[in-house]
C-alpha positions as CSV (number, residue, x, y, z in Angstrom):
1,M,4.2,-12.5,19.1
2,A,2.7,-14.0,16.0
3,L,0.5,-11.8,13.9
4,C,-2.6,-14.0,12.9
5,H,-3.9,-14.4,9.1
6,A,-6.6,-11.5,9.4
7,Q,-3.7,-8.9,10.1
8,L,-1.4,-10.3,7.5
9,M,-4.2,-10.1,4.9
10,G,-5.0,-6.5,6.0
11,D,-1.3,-5.7,5.7
12,D,-1.3,-7.1,2.1
13,V,-4.5,-4.9,1.2
14,Q,-2.8,-2.0,2.5
15,V,0.0,-2.4,0.3
16,G,-2.0,-2.8,-2.6
17,R,-3.6,0.3,-1.8
18,M,-0.3,2.3,-1.5
19,V,0.9,0.3,-4.7
20,Q,-2.5,1.6,-6.7
21,D,-1.8,5.3,-5.1
22,L,1.3,5.5,-6.4
23,R,0.5,4.1,-9.7
24,I,-2.5,6.6,-9.9
25,S,-0.2,9.6,-8.8
26,K,2.2,9.0,-11.7
27,G,-0.8,9.0,-14.1
28,L,-0.1,5.4,-15.0
29,C,-2.9,2.9,-16.0
30,Q,-2.4,-1.0,-14.9
31,E,-1.5,-1.9,-18.3
32,D,1.5,0.7,-18.4
33,V,2.7,-0.7,-14.9
34,A,2.6,-4.2,-16.6
35,A,4.0,-3.3,-19.9
36,Q,7.0,-1.6,-18.0
37,A,7.5,-4.5,-15.3
38,G,7.2,-6.9,-18.3
39,V,4.5,-9.2,-16.1
40,G,0.6,-9.8,-16.9
41,L,-2.1,-7.2,-16.4
42,P,-3.7,-9.6,-14.0
43,T,-0.5,-9.8,-11.7
44,V,-0.8,-6.1,-11.1
45,S,-4.2,-6.4,-10.2
46,R,-3.8,-9.0,-7.9
47,L,-1.4,-6.9,-6.1
48,E,-3.2,-4.0,-6.0
49,R,-5.9,-5.8,-4.4
50,G,-4.2,-7.2,-1.8
51,L,-3.7,-10.5,-3.1
52,I,0.0,-10.8,-2.6
53,D,0.8,-14.4,-2.1
54,G,1.9,-16.5,-5.1
55,I,3.3,-13.4,-6.8
56,A,6.9,-14.2,-7.5
57,V,9.3,-12.0,-5.6
58,G,10.9,-11.1,-8.8
59,K,7.7,-9.9,-10.2
60,L,7.2,-7.4,-7.0
61,R,10.5,-5.9,-7.8
62,A,10.2,-5.3,-11.6
63,I,6.5,-3.5,-10.3
64,S,8.2,-1.6,-7.8
65,R,10.9,-0.4,-10.6
66,A,8.3,0.1,-13.3
67,L,6.7,2.4,-10.4
């Protein structure tokens, strides 16, 4: 069964919130994560807002390693 666009967007937002919660629980700010991951601050911000489309897999991996 195919997922509709709204369901996928909801999943993206949920992932973003999980990333944000993890970052905060570790006492990091977005700037810290961006610097450790070697990505720009807008990339971390977009991820946390659930705007995952267009973020390269390599950048997502780098952010996950930084967390």
